[in-house]
C-alpha positions as CSV (number, residue, x, y, z in Angstrom):
1,M,-4.2,-28.9,7.6
2,S,-1.5,-31.2,9.1
3,K,1.1,-30.0,11.6
4,R,3.7,-30.9,8.7
5,K,2.0,-28.7,6.2
6,S,1.8,-25.9,8.8
7,K,5.5,-26.2,9.4
8,L,6.1,-26.2,5.6
9,I,4.2,-23.0,5.4
10,V,6.4,-21.4,8.0
11,V,9.5,-22.8,6.4
12,S,8.7,-21.4,3.2
13,L,8.6,-17.8,4.6
14,V,10.6,-15.5,2.2
15,L,13.0,-13.4,4.0
16,L,13.1,-9.7,2.6
17,G,14.6,-6.4,3.2
18,I,12.8,-3.1,2.4
19,L,9.8,-3.3,0.2
20,E,10.2,-1.6,-3.0
21,R,6.6,-0.2,-2.8
22,P,5.8,-0.2,1.0
23,A,2.1,-1.0,1.7
24,F,2.2,1.3,4.8
25,P,4.3,4.2,6.1
26,E,8.0,4.2,6.0
27,E,8.6,3.9,9.8
28,T,6.9,0.4,9.4
29,A,8.0,-0.5,6.0
30,K,10.5,-3.2,7.1
31,V,9.2,-6.7,6.2
32,A,11.0,-9.7,8.0
33,A,9.0,-12.5,6.2
34,L,6.0,-13.2,4.1
35,I,3.3,-15.9,4.7
36,T,0.6,-16.6,2.2
37,G,-2.1,-19.2,1.9
38,T,-5.8,-19.8,2.6
39,A,-6.7,-18.3,5.8
40,S,-9.2,-19.2,8.5
41,V,-10.2,-16.8,11.0
42,W,-9.4,-16.9,14.8
43,D,-11.0,-13.8,16.2
44,G,-11.5,-10.0,15.1
45,D,-7.7,-9.4,14.7
46,G,-6.2,-12.8,14.1
47,I,-6.1,-15.2,11.1
48,R,-4.7,-18.4,10.8
49,F,-2.5,-20.4,8.1
50,G,-3.0,-24.2,9.4
51,D,-1.4,-24.0,12.9
52,V,0.1,-20.5,12.4
53,E,-2.0,-17.7,13.8
54,V,-1.0,-14.0,12.7
55,R,-1.8,-11.1,14.7
56,L,-3.0,-8.3,12.5
57,Q,-0.5,-5.3,13.0
58,G,-1.8,-2.0,14.1
59,I,-5.5,-2.8,14.9
60,A,-7.4,-3.7,18.2
61,A,-10.7,-5.7,18.0
62,P,-12.9,-6.7,20.8
63,E,-12.3,-10.1,22.2
64,L,-14.9,-12.8,21.5
65,S,-16.2,-12.6,25.0
66,E,-16.7,-8.6,25.0
67,A,-19.5,-6.8,23.4
68,L,-19.2,-6.6,19.4
69,G,-16.4,-9.3,19.7
70,H,-18.5,-12.0,17.8
71,E,-19.6,-9.4,15.2
72,S,-15.9,-8.4,14.6
73,Y,-15.0,-12.1,14.2
74,V,-17.9,-12.6,11.7
75,A,-16.8,-9.5,9.9
76,L,-13.2,-10.7,9.5
77,R,-14.5,-14.2,8.4
78,E,-16.4,-12.5,5.5
79,I,-13.1,-10.7,4.5
80,A,-10.6,-13.3,4.8
81,E,-12.1,-16.9,5.5
82,G,-11.1,-19.3,2.9
83,K,-9.4,-16.8,0.7
84,K,-5.7,-16.3,-0.5
85,V,-4.2,-14.0,2.1
86,L,-0.9,-12.5,2.0
87,C,0.8,-11.4,5.4
88,K,4.0,-9.1,5.5
89,L,5.3,-10.0,8.8
90,D,7.2,-7.4,10.8
91,G,9.4,-9.7,12.9
92,T,7.6,-9.0,16.1
93,V,5.6,-11.4,18.3
94,A,2.5,-10.8,20.2
95,N,1.3,-13.5,22.5
96,R,3.5,-16.2,20.7
97,R,1.9,-14.9,17.3
98,P,3.9,-13.4,14.5
99,V,2.5,-10.0,13.7
100,G,1.9,-8.5,10.2
101,V,-0.1,-6.5,7.9
102,C,-2.2,-8.9,5.8
103,F,-4.1,-8.6,2.6
104,V,-6.8,-10.0,0.5
105,E,-6.5,-9.2,-3.3
106,G,-4.2,-6.3,-2.5
107,A,-6.5,-4.8,0.1
108,D,-5.3,-4.4,3.6
109,I,-7.3,-6.6,5.8
110,G,-6.8,-4.3,9.1
111,E,-8.0,-1.2,7.0
112,M,-11.1,-3.2,6.0
113,Q,-11.9,-4.1,9.6
114,V,-11.5,-0.6,10.9
115,L,-13.6,1.1,8.0
116,A,-16.4,-1.5,8.9
117,G,-16.3,-0.3,12.6
118,M,-15.2,-3.8,13.7
119,A,-11.7,-2.8,15.1
120,R,-9.7,0.4,16.1
121,D,-6.5,2.0,15.1
122,C,-4.0,0.9,17.6
123,A,-1.5,3.9,17.0
124,R,1.4,2.6,19.1
125,F,1.8,-0.2,16.6
126,S,0.2,1.4,13.5
127,K,2.0,4.6,13.9
128,G,-1.3,6.2,13.0
129,R,-1.7,4.0,9.5
130,Y,-5.6,3.6,10.4
131,R,-6.3,6.9,12.0
132,D,-8.1,8.6,9.1
133,V,-9.8,5.3,8.2
134,E,-11.4,5.1,11.8
135,A,-12.3,8.8,11.6
136,K,-14.2,8.0,8.3
137,A,-15.9,4.9,9.9
138,R,-17.0,7.1,12.8
139,S,-18.2,9.8,10.3
140,V,-20.6,7.2,8.7
141,G,-22.0,5.9,11.8
142,R,-19.5,3.0,12.5
143,D,-18.2,4.5,15.8
144,L,-16.6,1.4,17.7
145,S,-15.0,4.0,20.1
146,A,-18.6,4.4,21.6
147,S,-18.7,0.9,23.0
148,Y,-15.0,-0.4,22.8
149,E,-12.2,1.2,24.8
150,L,-8.6,0.8,23.2
151,P,-6.6,-1.7,25.2
152,K,-3.9,-0.2,27.4
153,Y,-1.2,-1.6,24.9
154,C,-2.3,0.5,22.3
155,N,-1.4,3.7,24.2
């Protein structure tokens, strides 16, 4: 995708107020903008729309250079690569990337990554949105916490 098209995606972000039906808890229900399009996957917790990379809010996944990092990346590719994705950006930025909760066919991508045992709930930013999902993953043998310690920024 050309830089011009990528810029058009960003320019076409629709500014909103509060969602009528929040997809996540009230304390994080504010949406600064939406971005939608065909996604490509950057790593286990980042997706791209052209040149725009969105950091998935509220989850932490191993880096590609870490144990299970490649597996996390592959899992996210299976969820989102080449599919139409909608991201509800919260107005924050992490490492020059807009942050948001993203969906494929109405399903929360972060939740799917956590349930698959390929990411963990980063409670500082999720406000515990994925806590029960991570517990469910752990109960069925997908315990990422056994091999991946949460980054310090999550505490």
